[in-house]
N, C-alpha and C positions, 0 to 999 in steps of 0.2 A: 805891335807888329810892323806898323808903318815906319817906326823909328829904326828898327833893325834893318829894314830894306833901304832906308835913306843912308844909314851909316855904311852899309856894304857898297852902295852906289858911289858915295862921295869919297870914302877912304880907299876902297879896294878896286874901284873902277868897275864894279859889277853892273851889268845891264839890269833893268827892273825885272826882267824875266829870270835872270840868274839870282838876283836878290830874293825873289819869291821862292826859288828852289832852296836857298839857304834857310829862309823862314820856315818852310815845310820840314826840312831836316831837323831843325831845332825843336819844332813842335812835336815831331815823332820820337825824338831822342834816340835815334839809331846811331850806335857808335861808329860803324863803318862810314856812313854818310857824313857824320859830323867830322870825322878825321879828314876825309877828302875835302870837305868844305873849308876846314881850318887851313889846310895847306894852300888852297886856292886863295883864301882871304889874305893870308900872310904874304903870299907872292904878289897879290895886287897892291897891298899896302907898301911893300918894298918898292914896287915900281913907281908909286906916288910919293916916295921918300918919307914914309911914316916909319919912325923908329920901331925896330922889331919888338922890344919889350912893351912899348905902348900898344902896338897892334895886338900882341898876345893878351895883354890885359883887357883891351876892349872886346876881343872875341870871347874871352872867358866871362866877362860881365854880361854880354849878350846871351851866352849859353845859360848863365845863372838866371837871367831874367826870364828865359824861356821856361824855366822850371816852375815859375809861379805867375809871371806877368801875363802870359797867354791865358792861363786859367782865370785870372782876375778880369781880364778884358772880356772874356766870354761870359763870366758870371755877371758882370756889369750889364752887358747887352741883354742877357736873358732876364735879369732883374727888371730892366726897363720894359721889356716886352710883357713880362708877367704882370707888372703894375698896370700897363695900358689895357691888357685884355681883362684883368680883374675889374678895372674901373668900368669898362664898357659892359661887361657881363652883369655888373651890379646895377648900373644906372640905365642901361639900354638893353635889357635882357632879350627882348623879342628881336630887336635889330641884330644883336650880336649872334644869337642862335641861328637866325635866318642866314646871315653871312657865313657862319661856320658850316651849316648844312650845304649851302651853295658851293663852298670850297671843296666839299667831299662828294659832290655829285659824280656818280659813276662808281663809287666805292660803297656798295650796299652795306657792308659790315659797319663802316663808320657812320653811315646815315642812320641805320637802326640804332646804334649806340647813342647818337646825339638826339634823335627823336625821343628816345626813352628819357634822356637827361632833361630835354625841354619839358616833357610831360611832368617829370618830377618837380620842375620849377613852376608848375602851374600854367604852362603855356600849351594851348591846344594847337596841334598840327593838323590843319585841314587838308582833306584829300585833294588831288589834282582835279581841275574843272576847266573845260574849254571856255566857259563863260566868265571865269573869275581869275584863273591862274595867269601868271606872267611867265617869262622864260625860266627864271630861277625861283628859289624859295623867297617869298616876299612877306614882310610884316603887314598884317591886316588888323589894326587895333591891337588887342592883346593876344592875337593868334598869329600863326604863320601859315601861309598858303603854299602848298606843294607846287613846285615849278614843273611845267610841262616837259622841259628838257631832261628831267630826271627819269622820264618814262622810257623804257627800252624800245628801240626801233623808231623813236621819234626824234629826229635830228633837230639841230638849232634852226636850220633854214626852214624846215617845216613849221616849227613853232612860230617863227617870225611871220610866216605866211598866214598862219591861223590868226595871229594877233592883228595883222593888217586887215584881214577880212572882217574880224570882229569889230574893228574900229569903224568900218563902213556900215555894217548892218546893225550895230548896237548890241545884238544878242542873237546867238544861234537858237532857232526854234525847233529844228528837226534834223535828223541825219541827212535827209535829202537836201535840205537847204544848205547844210554845212558843206556837202560835196559840190554844190552848185557855185558857192561864193569863194571857197578856198581854191587857190590855183591848183588845177588838176595835176600839174607836173610834180607837185609836192606830195600828192596823196597816192597811196597804193594799199593793197589789202593788209599788208603787215602793219602799216601805220594805224589804220582804222581798228584792226584787231587789238592793238596795244592800247589805244585810247579807250576802247570799250571795256576791255578786261581790267584795266586799272581803275575804272570807275570815273574817268574824266568826262564821260558823256552822260552821267546820271542826271545832270540838270536838264537834259532834254525831255525828261519825264516819262521815259520808256524803260522797260526791263532790259537788262544787258543782253539776255538771250534773244530778245526781239531785234535789237539793234544789230547783233551779230549776224542774224539770219538775213538781214537786208543789205549787208555790205556790198555784195556784187551789183545789185540793182542800183544802189545809191551811187557807186563809182561810175557805172555806165551812164546814168542819167546826167551826172555832173560833167563828165567828159563830153557827152553829146551836146549839152547846152553851151559849154564853153567853146566848142568847135563852131557851133552855129553863130555865136556872138562874134568870134574872131573873123568869120567870113563875111559878116555884115548882113546876113540874111534876116537877123532878128528885126531889122528896121522894116523889112518888107512884110513880115508876118506878124509883127506886133509884139515880139519878145516872148517871155516864158508863158506857157499855157497857164491860165488861171487855176490856182489851187494845186499846182504840180508838186510844190514842196510839202503839201499837207497830205499826201497819199498815206493810207493806213499802213502800219508795219505788220509783218506776219504775226499771227496770234499764237505764240509758242510759250510754253511754261518757262519760268525763270530757272536758272541753274541752281543746283543745291548749294547749301552753305559751304560745303567742302570744295565744290567746284569754284565758287566765287573767290574763296580765299586762295585756292591754288592758282587761279588766273592772276590774282593781285600779286602774289609772290613772283610769278613768272615775268611780270612786266615791270615791277617796281623793286623787287628784291626783299620785300617783307609784306606783312599783312596790314592793310589800312583800315578796313571796315571793323575789325576787332580780332584780336589774337585768340586762337582757341584755348590758350592757357589762362586768359584773363579771368574766366569764371572759376578757375581752380586755385587762385592765389592763396586762399586760406589753407587748403590741403598741402600745397607746396611748402608753406612755412612749417607746417606740422611735420613734414618729412625731411626738414632741414636741407632743402634743395639749395644748391649754390647757383646764383645767377651767372650766366655765361660771361657777362662783362666783368665779373669779379675774378675770373680765372687768371687774369694777368697778375694778380697779387699772390697767387699760390706758388709754393715751391715745388720743385721736381719731386715726383713720387707721392704727393699728397693724395689721399683717398677722398673722392668727391661723389656726391649724388647730384645728377643733373636731370632736368626735365625739359622736354622740347619736342619739336616735330622734325623728323628726318626729311629734309627737303631735296636732297640729292644723294645718290650712292654711286661710287666708282668701284666697280668690281675689279679685283686684282688677282694675280697668281704669284705664289712664292716660287723660289727656285726649284723646290720639290714638286711643283705643280699643284700645291694646295690652294684652295680658294680663300680669299680674305677680302676686306672692303674698307674703303675710306668713306665714311658717311658725314654729311654736313648736317649738324643739329642746330636748330634755331629756337630761341625762346623770345620773350618780349624785349630783351635787352641787347641781343646780338646773336652771333653764330660761332660755331667752333667745329673743327674737323675731329671726328671720332674714329680712331683706328680700331677695327674689329678684326683681330688676328685669327688664324685658322681654327684654333681650338674653340674660341668664343663664337666665331662665325657659324660653325656647324650647329650651334644651339640657338643663335640669335637671328639667323637669316630671315625667318618669317616676320619678325618684328620690324625689319628695316624697310618694309614695303607699305605704301599707303601713307596717309596723313594722320594717323592716330597719335595723340600725345603719348610719349614714352617717358618712363623713368629709367635712367641709365646710371649704373654704378661703374666706377673706374678710377684710374689714377692719372694725375697730371703729368704730362711729358713736356718739359721745357726744351725747345729745340731752337736752332738758329733762325729758322723761318717764323718762329712764334710758338704759342702754346697750343698743344693738342691734348686729347684725352684718349687713353687706352682703355677700351671697354672690357669689363669682366662679366657684366650681367645687364639685362634689359628686359622690361616688361611693360605692357600697356598701362598707362597711368590709371585707367578705369579699374584695373585689377588690384590697385594698391591701397584700397580703403583700409585694410587691416594692417598696413605697414606702420602706421603711427602708433603712439602709445595706446595700450589697451585701457589704461586708466591713469589719471594724474592723482597721486596720493599726497595729501598735504598733512604733515604732522603738526598737531597743535597741542601745546603744553597748557592745560587748563588752569594751572596755578599762576601762569603769567599772562593769561588772556584778559584783555580789558575791552570795553565797549568800542573805543576808538579804533583799536586794531581790527576788531571784528567787522566794523563798518567799512574800513579801508579795504579789507580782504574781499568783502562781499562786492563792493563797487568795482574792484579790479576784475574779479571773475565775470561780473555782468558785462563789463566793457569788452570782453574777448570771447564772444560766442563762437562755437565751433562744433566739432564732432566727438571730441574726447570727453568721456565721463569723468567726474571729480568725486573722490572719496576722501574723507577726513579720518586720520588716525589720531584719536583722542587719547592723550596721556593724562591720567588722573594724578593728583598730588601723592597718592599712596604707591604710585608706580604702575598701577594696572593700566591696561590699554583696551581700547575698543575701536572697531572700524565702523564709521558711519557713512554709508553710501548715499549720494545725492542724485537728483535727476538733472542736475546742471551739466551742460556740455560746453567745453571751452576749446579754444585754439591753443593746443599745448605745444607752443614753440619755445625757443631758447629765451626770448624776451620775457614771456610770461613767467617762466621758471626763475629768471633772474630777479624779477620784481617781487615774486613771492618770497624768494630767499632774503631779499633786502628787508622785507616786512617781518618775517618769522624767524630769520636766522639760518646759518649754514646747516644743511642736512634736513631742512624742514619740508622739502618737496622732492618727490621722486616720480619720474615718468616710468611706470611699470609696463613692460612690453610682453 
């Protein structure tokens, strides 16, 4: 690319800005632009006494080079970047993922995606903590500590003020002390609400609901103390009253699990303490649920089954005045917008409220802005116990059965406990058949079916619904 610009500059008298326009025209391969640039190039060469045929030949060579040279240069640059990032991810996985998460601070979808990837790599992502966190995501041994700047409503200046105060006192002991030592100009109710709701103040040893109830009093006391110190009166009266920072907090009950998770999502963009779907992983596999992060690989119109929580809903009106909605669904890997058009909305509206895990059926819609899903059905995940296979039926040819195969099959079934019963269809050498029902329960997903098929042959296993 630089060679093209240098040639245009030296031979045709192009300025570097004009040469850059020529480079872009060649890269885009637009005939109209190329024709205009060709005339300008030839005219410039003529003024510099370059023979016409030679100038035409040089321009044609540059245009030909644009057909593959630009692609090769881009490929080379991307290959180098891919090698460097692969090397860092392999040899410095914690540092690499911390840097990657920091680069996506503010983009909740990407942060969720990369935290999920980090966990799959065996890296623990620790929650934010006013006594441990830095400004951004930070490597801590084999784990990554969540950065305070990633909490909504907590700006970088506030975070740096918190760290400066922490350096002076060593460790924050209480909410009151926190508000006394952190510059009061950096603190307001919204900041403290976000720190508490995200769990960043859990290390103070109090319930989040207790801390939340004491916000106003803590701010007032902190501001009053700092005003007194600024006026110099503390020298006269001997400073902070003894034990002021250790005043008891209001004795209120902790928020429910649903409230805790909802507050975490509102301040961080995902669930830190534990995703409501985590305990349902086995059932989701049995229902052949597609992880939201995998939707990017699906083609337009693909039928999918999703599971997640509706974390926000935008109510819409069609041109005919019919109600429909755009719901944001989140699972443990990411989030996606789900379009619930009028016909489906009339049936599904009750399920779009609250934070109950849902099972949603629909089709993938690949659009310019990204991938979305058009919903056709939805129901609470708690109501889908019967949606998996009623029984997993394994066909066994007794004439070909040996002890090794029987042991392998038994070990496989034992390794995949679940809720689906197993029955064996026994085929005797004379062709007669018998059904033998067992008390074993397994996780009847595609992977188990594939492994049984490898052991017993095609058609040997059937998920009966």
